[in-house]
NUKOLGU-956976 format. One record per residue (C-alpha): residue in three letters; residue number from 0; y, x negated, z negated. Coordinates in steps of 0.05 Angstrom, whole numbers, plus 5000, padded with zeros to 4 digits. Each point is the difference from the previous one (the first is absolute). Layout:
// residues N
ALA / NUM / Y / X / Z
...
This chain:
// residues 192
MET / 0 / 5374 / 5590 / 4405
VAL / 1 / 4960 / 4944 / 4965
ALA / 2 / 4942 / 5012 / 5048
LEU / 3 / 5048 / 4994 / 5059
VAL / 4 / 5027 / 4933 / 4975
LEU / 5 / 4930 / 4973 / 4986
GLY / 6 / 4977 / 5022 / 5069
ALA / 7 / 5059 / 4965 / 5033
ALA / 8 / 4985 / 4936 / 4960
VAL / 9 / 4927 / 5001 / 5022
LEU / 10 / 5022 / 5010 / 5072
VAL / 11 / 5050 / 4943 / 4998
CYS / 12 / 4950 / 4952 / 4967
GLY / 13 / 4946 / 5018 / 5050
CYS / 14 / 5045 / 4982 / 5058
THR / 15 / 5012 / 4928 / 4982
SER / 16 / 4973 / 4948 / 5048
LEU / 17 / 4966 / 4933 / 4993
ARG / 18 / 5018 / 4978 / 5071
GLY / 19 / 5036 / 4938 / 4976
ASP / 20 / 4937 / 4974 / 4967
ASN / 21 / 4958 / 4946 / 5031
VAL / 22 / 4948 / 5028 / 5048
GLN / 23 / 4943 / 4968 / 4962
ASN / 24 / 5019 / 5034 / 4935
GLN / 25 / 5004 / 5071 / 5025
THR / 26 / 4944 / 5049 / 4989
PRO / 27 / 4967 / 5031 / 5061
ALA / 28 / 5036 / 5060 / 5027
GLY / 29 / 4939 / 5045 / 5000
ALA / 30 / 4986 / 5016 / 4927
PRO / 31 / 4928 / 5016 / 4981
GLY / 32 / 4981 / 5070 / 5020
GLU / 33 / 5049 / 5004 / 5058
ASN / 34 / 4970 / 5008 / 5069
LEU / 35 / 5052 / 4962 / 5041
THR / 36 / 4986 / 4972 / 5069
ILE / 37 / 5018 / 4928 / 5017
ASP / 38 / 5063 / 5025 / 5035
GLU / 39 / 5022 / 5040 / 4939
VAL / 40 / 4987 / 4941 / 4953
LEU / 41 / 5041 / 4954 / 5044
VAL / 42 / 5058 / 5049 / 5002
ARG / 43 / 4999 / 5013 / 4925
ASP / 44 / 4995 / 4927 / 4982
GLY / 45 / 5069 / 4980 / 5025
ASN / 46 / 4982 / 4928 / 5016
PHE / 47 / 4975 / 5015 / 5071
SER / 48 / 5059 / 5038 / 5031
THR / 49 / 5005 / 4954 / 5061
PHE / 50 / 4925 / 5006 / 5012
VAL / 51 / 5004 / 5076 / 4993
ARG / 52 / 5061 / 5003 / 5047
ALA / 53 / 4961 / 4958 / 5051
LEU / 54 / 4940 / 5047 / 4995
ASP / 55 / 5045 / 5059 / 5012
ALA / 56 / 5035 / 4967 / 5059
SER / 57 / 4934 / 4983 / 5033
ARG / 58 / 4972 / 5069 / 4983
LEU / 59 / 4941 / 4969 / 4963
GLU / 60 / 5011 / 5033 / 4932
GLY / 61 / 4946 / 5051 / 5017
LEU / 62 / 4948 / 4944 / 5001
LEU / 63 / 5009 / 4988 / 4926
THR / 64 / 4995 / 5073 / 4982
GLY / 65 / 4931 / 5006 / 5032
PRO / 66 / 4934 / 4999 / 4962
GLY / 67 / 4989 / 4924 / 5004
PRO / 68 / 4981 / 4961 / 4963
TYR / 69 / 5051 / 4947 / 5020
THR / 70 / 5025 / 4936 / 4969
VAL / 71 / 5074 / 4988 / 5012
PHE / 72 / 5031 / 4932 / 4992
ALA / 73 / 5071 / 5025 / 4991
PRO / 74 / 5058 / 4951 / 5005
THR / 75 / 5052 / 5013 / 4946
ASP / 76 / 5073 / 5011 / 5017
GLU / 77 / 5012 / 4929 / 4977
ALA / 78 / 4948 / 4974 / 5050
PHE / 79 / 5037 / 5036 / 5056
SER / 80 / 5066 / 4970 / 4977
ARG / 81 / 4973 / 4930 / 5009
LEU / 82 / 4985 / 5010 / 5075
PRO / 83 / 5042 / 4956 / 5046
PRO / 84 / 5066 / 5034 / 5019
GLY / 85 / 4991 / 5051 / 5056
THR / 86 / 4924 / 5005 / 4994
LEU / 87 / 4999 / 5068 / 4967
ASP / 88 / 5051 / 5027 / 5048
GLU / 89 / 4959 / 4975 / 5059
LEU / 90 / 4937 / 5034 / 4972
PHE / 91 / 5037 / 5066 / 4990
GLU / 92 / 5024 / 4997 / 5073
ASP / 93 / 4927 / 5008 / 5021
PRO / 94 / 4973 / 5051 / 4949
LYS / 95 / 4938 / 5021 / 5040
GLY / 96 / 4985 / 4929 / 5024
ASN / 97 / 5011 / 4938 / 4958
LEU / 98 / 5020 / 5037 / 4936
ALA / 99 / 4938 / 5045 / 5003
GLU / 100 / 4955 / 4940 / 5015
ALA / 101 / 5029 / 4962 / 4940
LEU / 102 / 4991 / 5059 / 4954
LEU / 103 / 4928 / 5013 / 5021
TYR / 104 / 4986 / 4926 / 4986
HIS / 105 / 5015 / 5015 / 4927
VAL / 106 / 4946 / 5055 / 4996
ALA / 107 / 4925 / 4990 / 4995
PRO / 108 / 4948 / 5055 / 5005
GLY / 109 / 4960 / 5003 / 4935
GLU / 110 / 5019 / 4983 / 4929
TYR / 111 / 5007 / 4927 / 4980
PRO / 112 / 5016 / 4985 / 4927
ALA / 113 / 5039 / 4937 / 4982
SER / 114 / 4935 / 4962 / 4987
THR / 115 / 4982 / 5004 / 5074
GLY / 116 / 4997 / 4936 / 5041
GLY / 117 / 4984 / 4987 / 5073
THR / 118 / 5022 / 5023 / 5068
ILE / 119 / 5009 / 5075 / 5012
ALA / 120 / 5021 / 5042 / 5059
THR / 121 / 5066 / 5037 / 5001
VAL / 122 / 5016 / 5067 / 5032
GLN / 123 / 5042 / 4960 / 5050
GLY / 124 / 4937 / 4963 / 5022
SER / 125 / 5016 / 4928 / 4980
PRO / 126 / 4965 / 4973 / 4938
ILE / 127 / 5035 / 4977 / 4936
VAL / 128 / 4974 / 4950 / 4949
LEU / 129 / 4996 / 5019 / 4927
ASP / 130 / 4995 / 4945 / 4949
ALA / 131 / 4984 / 5022 / 4930
THR / 132 / 5003 / 4944 / 4948
GLY / 133 / 5007 / 4998 / 4925
GLU / 134 / 5075 / 4996 / 5012
GLY / 135 / 5005 / 5063 / 5041
MET / 136 / 4992 / 5024 / 5071
THR / 137 / 5033 / 4980 / 5064
VAL / 138 / 5000 / 5033 / 5069
ASN / 139 / 5010 / 4950 / 5056
GLY / 140 / 5037 / 4958 / 4949
ALA / 141 / 5045 / 5056 / 4975
LYS / 142 / 4994 / 5008 / 4925
VAL / 143 / 4978 / 5067 / 4970
VAL / 144 / 5054 / 5012 / 4948
ARG / 145 / 4970 / 5065 / 4974
ALA / 146 / 4927 / 5018 / 5013
ASP / 147 / 4956 / 5062 / 5000
ILE / 148 / 5053 / 5054 / 5000
PRO / 149 / 4957 / 5063 / 5003
ALA / 150 / 5007 / 5057 / 5049
ALA / 151 / 4957 / 5060 / 5017
ASN / 152 / 4982 / 4971 / 5068
GLY / 153 / 4996 / 4926 / 4984
VAL / 154 / 5035 / 4943 / 4967
ILE / 155 / 5065 / 4962 / 5008
HIS / 156 / 5015 / 4927 / 4988
ALA / 157 / 5073 / 4979 / 4999
ILE / 158 / 5012 / 4935 / 5038
ASP / 159 / 5058 / 4951 / 5001
ALA / 160 / 5003 / 4990 / 5076
VAL / 161 / 4999 / 5039 / 5065
LEU / 162 / 4939 / 4986 / 5043
LEU / 163 / 5002 / 5001 / 5076
PRO / 164 / 4938 / 5003 / 5044
PRO / 165 / 4991 / 4942 / 5048
GLU / 166 / 5015 / 5044 / 5061
ILE / 167 / 5072 / 5011 / 4979
THR / 168 / 5051 / 4950 / 5023
LEU / 169 / 5072 / 5013 / 4981
PRO / 170 / 5054 / 4955 / 5028
VAL / 171 / 5039 / 5000 / 4935
ILE / 172 / 4939 / 4973 / 4964
ASN / 173 / 4988 / 4946 / 5053
GLU / 174 / 5073 / 4978 / 4993
THR / 175 / 4991 / 4988 / 4925
ALA / 176 / 4928 / 4975 / 5002
THR / 177 / 5019 / 4931 / 4976
ASP / 178 / 5030 / 5031 / 4937
THR / 179 / 4945 / 5051 / 4988
PRO / 180 / 4932 / 4982 / 4971
THR / 181 / 4942 / 5029 / 5040
GLU / 182 / 4927 / 5010 / 4984
THR / 183 / 4951 / 4963 / 5044
GLY / 184 / 4945 / 5037 / 5035
ASN / 185 / 5003 / 5069 / 5031
THR / 186 / 5060 / 5027 / 4962
THR / 187 / 5073 / 4988 / 4989
ASN / 188 / 5028 / 5006 / 4930
ILE / 189 / 5075 / 5008 / 4995
THR / 190 / 5018 / 4978 / 4930
GLY / 191 / 5072 / 4976 / 5007
């Protein structure tokens, strides 16, 4: 009977969640020794549910289970919540078009640690600009809020904004362009 009570206590304690904690203070989802793919790490983490849902809707989740290596600049759920009203709905209305293009713009072939700077190609085809300073890393102006999250097939950097490639033009974004800061150059950065 004592063993049963102790087992139940261990089970209950092991099921508690840190989801309410600040994203920066959480430990990476893939503990040392685990062989999780980028997709699995994103799912387990809990701070990327909108990104994971978008990958599923566009049927791109398989890309992040492949051998890689890949670097994923994953917008947090909070980053998605700061999009102008209607933008996310509009992206989800075109899962194999604009949504897929936007998601592929967040993935780079190869592994780029947070100390990387310069212009790199994305799987989508348009380049992104990484700026690594003593104060952290930015991607097209979006701040990396948690860097170097390990995965078996690459690395993940959590970012505070959703990036859109220059080829995507969404009417809802154009209507709010005066209220939304944008990055100059070849990319649009929706930071809300």
